[in-house]
N, C-alpha and C positions, 0 to 999 in steps of 0.2 A: 698748527695742530700736529702732534707727533703720530707715528704710524699706529701705535696702540690705540690712541683715541679715535683714529679713523675706523679701525676695525670695530671698536665698541659701538660707534655711531652707526655703522653699517648694519650691525646685528640688530640694534634697536629699531632702525628704520625698517628692516625686513619684517620684524615681528609686529611693527605698527601697521604696515600696509597689508600683511597677510590676513585673511579672514580668521577669526578665532577658531572656527572649526578645523581649519587646515593645521593650525598650531597644535591643537589637541590631537588630531589624527596622527601627526608626525610623532608626537610623544608616545601615543598608544602603540604605534607600529614598532618603534624602537624598543619599547618595553617588552613586547611579546614575541619579537622575532626569535630570540634564543629559545623560547618555550616552544614555538612552532617547530623549530628544527629538532629539538629534543624529543618532542612527541612523535615526530615522524621517524626519527632514528630508532627510538625505543620500540615503536610498533612494528617497524619492518625487521628489526633485529630479533625480536621475540614476539611474533604475532600469536594471538590466542583466539581471535574471533572465529577462524575457520574450525579450529578444534571444538569450540563450543557449538558451532553449527552442525558439525558432524554428529555430536552427541544428541542434539535436539532432533535432527532428522532421522536418526537411526533408532533412538529410544522412544520417540513420540512422533512418528511420521505423519499420521493422518489426524490432524488436530482440529477437526471441525467441532464447533461449539457443541457441548453436551456429550461428546464422545469420551471413551476411556483414554484415548491418546491425548486429548485436550487436558484431561485431569493429570495425566503423567507429566505433561509439559509444565503445568503450574508448579508441581512439586520439584521438577528438575531445575527450572530457572530460579526458584526460591533457594534451592540448595547451592546452585552456582554462586549466587550473590552472598549467601552465608559463608561459603568457602573462601570467597575473596574478601571477607571481613568488611562488607559494606555496613553502614549504619542502618538501624531501624528497618531491617528486612521483615516484610510481613505480607499477608494476603488481605485484600479488600473484597469481601464476598459479594457476589451478584448472582442473579438468576439469568440463565441464557436459554435461547431456543435449542431444540433438539430435533433436527431434521435428519433423516437417514435415507441413503440412496437405495438400499435394497439390492437384492441379487440380480434382478432382471432389468436389462437395458438393451433392447433390440429394436432395430429399424430395418425395414425391407422395402425397396422400391419394386413395384410390379407394373409391367407394361402390358398392353392389351393382348399380346400373344401368350401371356402367362409367364414370361421369363421374369425371374426374380434376381435382384441385385442387392446384396446386403449393404446397409448404410452404417457407418461408424458414428454412433451417437452417444450422448450421455444426458441424463436428466439435468435440468436447470435447478439450482438450489431453491427450495421452497415449493417446487411443483407437486401437484397431486399425482397419484398413480393413474394409469389407464385402467379401465375395467378389466376384469380377469379375461384373458384371451386377447387383450389388446384392442386398439382402434385401427380400423382399416378404412381409408377414405381417399377420394381424389385430392390431389395437391394443386394449389394455385400459388404461383410465385409473385411476390411483390417486393419492391425496393423501398417503399415508404408507407406510412400510415394513410397518407392522402390517396395513394394508389389503391390501397386496400379498401378504403371507404368508397372509392369510385366504382368498385366491383358491384356494390349493392347486393341484390339477391344471389348473384353468381357465387358469392363467398359462402353461402349457407351450406352447412354440412361438409365443408371442405377442411382439409388440413392446410393452414396458412404457412407458407414457406417464405420466411424473410431472408432475402439474399442481397442486402446492401453491404458491400465490402468496405473495409477501411479505405480512406482516401490516401493512397500511397504517395501522393505528392506532398502531403504534410510532413515537414521536417520533424516536428514534435509528434512522436508517436502517441502521446497521451491526448493530443488534440484529435488525432485520427480515431482513437478509441472513443472519445467523447462524441464524435460524429456518427458513431454506429451503435453504441451500446443501448440506446433506447429500444431497439428491436428486442434485445434480451430482457430488459427490465419490464417493459410494458407490452411486449408482444402477445402474451396470452390474454391479457385483458382486452386489447384491441381486436384480437381474433374472435373472442367470445361476443363482443359487441355486434359483430356482423353475422353471427351465427356459425362461426367456425368451431370445429370440434377439437382442435389441437393446434399448437404452434411449434414449428420446426425452424430453428434460427441458425444462420451461418455463424460459425465460431468466431469469437472476437479476437482475431489475430491477423497479422500481415503474412504469416507463414502459409505456404501451400503444402499441407501435409495431411496425413490421415489420423490426426489426433484431435478429438473434440475438446473444446474448452468450456467448462461449466461456469457458474457465476449466479448471482442472486437475481431472481425475478419476483414480481409481486402480484397480488390480487387486490381487488376492491370488493367490499361487501355487496355493492349494488349490482355486480356483474357475475354471471355464472363462472365457475372455475373450470378451466380446461387444462389438460396436461401440456407441459412445454419441455422441449429437448433441444440441445445443440447438436449440430451435425458438422463433421470435419469439413475443412475448406475444399479438400479434394472431392469429397462426395457431394458437397454443395454445387460445385462446378459440374459434376457428372449429372446430377438431378436437373440442373438448369439446362444443360444441353439436351437432355431427353425432352424436356418441355418445349424447347425451341423448335423441335421437329414436329410439333403439333400433336404429339401423342397425349392421350389421357392417361397420365401416370397416377397410380394409387400408391400410397405408403401405408405400411402396417407399423404402428408404434406399440411397444410393450414396455411399460415402466412399472416398477414395484416400490417406488419411494413413498415415504409417509412422514408426517410430523407427529412426534411424540411429546409428552408433557415436558415442560421446562425443567432444567437441571441446575443444581447449584454449582457455580464455578467461581473464579476470582480473577481480579487484576493482581499482578505480582509487583511489589514495590521494594526498592532498596536505594540507598542514597549515600552521599558524602555530606555530612552536616556542615553548614556554613559556620565559619569561625567567628564572624562578626554579626551577621544577620541571618540566623538560622531559620527564621520564619519566612524569609523571602526565598522563593523556590524557582529554579529553572528545571523544567521537565524535559527529558529526552527519552524517546521510546519507539516502540513498534507494536504490531499486533501479534499476539501469540497464536491465535487460531489460524487455520488455513483450510482451503478446500481439500477434499479427500481423494482427489485423483492422483496427485503427486505426493511430495513430502514438504511442500511449502518452503523450499530452500530460499528462493528469491522473495516470495510473497507469503509471509513476511518474516521467516526465520532470520534472514539477513538483518533486518531492522532491529530485531530483538537483541541479537548477539552484539551488534554494533553499539547499542546503548550500554550494555554491560561492559563491553571492552573500552568504551570511552571513559567510563568511571575508573576502570582498572588502570588505564594509562595515567590518568591524573594522580591516582594514588601511588603508582609506581614511581613517578617523578617526585613524590613527596610534596606536591603542591597542596596548599591549604586555601581552598576557595572561600571568599568572604560570605557568599550566599550558598544555600543548599543546592546541590545538583542531584536530581532524583531520576533514576531509571524506572520506567513503568512499562511492564509487559501488559498491554491492553488485551482483554478477551472479548471476542465476538464482533470484530470489525466486519467480517465478511457477510454475515446475515442477521444484523440487528443493531450493532453499535452500542450494545448495552454497557460494555466496559468504558467506552469513551464518555457516554452520558452519565454514568455513575460516578466517575472520578471526581468531577468538580464539586459534587454535592455530598460526597462521603463524609461521615463524621470526623474523619482524620483531617479534613480541610479546615477545621475550626482554628482561627487565629493565623492562618497562612495567607501570604500574599504572593501570587504568582507573577514572576517578572517576564518569563518567556516560555514557550513550548516548542520543541523541535522534534519532528518525526521523520523516520526513514521508512518509506513504504513504496519504493520504486525499484527495488532490487539491489543486489550487492555488487553492482558494476562500478567501474572506476568513477570516483566522484568528480564532478565538474564545478560544483559550487553549492549555493544555498538559495532557495527561493524564499521570498520575504512577503508575508501577509500582515502588513502593518501600515501605519500612517507614514506620511512622507518624511517626518522627522526621524523615525526609526530607520526607514530605508536609507536615508543619507548617512546616518550614523554607522550602520552596518557596512555600507559601501565604502566608508572611509577606512575600513579594515582590509580592503581588497589586497594590498601588497602582502599581508600575512598569509592569505589563502592562496595567493599565486605561488608561494613557496611550495604549496602542496598540489599545484596544478588544479586548483579548485576556486578560481577567482571570479566565477560567474555568480555575482551576488545581485540578483535581480528581483523585482516584484513578481509574485506568483502565489501559488497555493501552498498552504502549510501542510495539512494532512487531515484525513478523515477522523482519526481517533482524537486529535487535539482540536477538532472543530468546535466541540462544546466549550472548550476554554476560550477559543477565539471569539465565540459568540458573546462571551462575557468581557470582551475588550482586551484579552491577553494577546500580545504579539505572537504570531505563529510563524514557524519556519519549517522548511522541508529540505532534507538532504537531496541534492540534485545530481544523480549519477548519469552517466551515458545511458541513453534509453532505447537505442535502436533494436536491441534483442529482447527487451523485456516481454513483449507480448508474444514472442515465440514460445514462451514457457508459461505465462500467466494462466492460472486456474486450470492447468492441464497436467496430464501424467508426465509431461516433460520437465516439470519444476522440481528437479532433484539436485542433490549436492554436487554432482559432477558438472553441472552447468555454472558453478560458482568458482571464480578465480580467487585464491586465498589472498593474494597481494592486493587486488582491487578491493576486496571486502574489508581488509584491514585499513586501507587508506580512508575508506568511508568513516571508520571509527575514529581515526586520527582527526579528520575534519570536524567531526562532532565534538571530540574532546577539546579541541582548540576553541571552537565557537562557545561551548558551554562555559569554559574557564574564563574567557574574556568577559562574557556577560556577567558571570558571577563576580568578577572583580570590578567591572566598570558600570554595570547596570545598562539600562537602555533609556 
């Protein structure tokens, strides 16, 4: 056998013994490696995500659903996509809640000798107001609902102070958040069940500072409604130390928040139409609304502009995706999810088949990979693309959560994906006055858009 025959036989042998998936993976990686590098070079040479985020956070900073800034954000992002010459740019109208904070948010701790210490607080989203003049009552501290229930009659007439901090030993800060956030979401209901008159909740953050973090809470029809507020972590510690000394501490809470009638708003949609399968759709997006304490730079202005920038990069390179890649700015994730729920059932969905949905809602930090909410076949397929994402230092392609706004799509069996950025600082800013544009690094933000662009383009070409 001559040397040429030996080489041919070896190649045939290798492709015979390698799993078919490995062969396909190698072909896909070699096909898209030049595109991954071009996307990265183009994004870093001419980044536009940060400029778009500056416009969003300056022209429409407090985008809570139903607000005038939320309405401005709808028109602004629609105009951005029009200016970039996306296809089929349009609004999909929805009704959204309209809760307003009001001008009064005051908290004061009062010890038996009459000394008063101001508390840095803010109303939790959806809370009712206190009566005119506020509520003044003795405070009891608890770390869990079980501890609260064990108080029995001792809780009646008290302000319930929930002071369970994040578990700082959790490497994944979202796991730490998940271990504490039930105090915020359910605290008022559980306080009312035992006769409490209000809920005061330690802010949902690992940071020790004097900035309160808001967020959604809820009521149930069968339980009396009591007001609820967040207190900064520094003041939570101060209040706890007062109580540890055995003092009977009273707190005065004054809140002027209220819920107004629903308001018309919209999801904002723009796309690159697929060249071969235009009715097969990959969604990439974030939520346009944000809490009103900061300007929603990380949560989730970053996710919105990354979606727009991902499509811009694909167009900039002159790529022609086979399937439609659609950017969606979802409205009302923070206090209702009405945009996410409305999207799959909108009249515009007639005749469409969704292939995948990708959301960025964990801040504009340096991307580390993509989380995968899909069956094992899809997981293995996406993981076979790891070498491509390692070019972008984003090779962590692991099972995990997709995103809140795309969860109604996932409920219908659509594979969901989440951009996975570095997360140690996210909850320093989340839902607080700290969430401003100066906390966002332009290069890290842009790299998130590059990762999204690469992922969406591969799926548009190869499917799942």
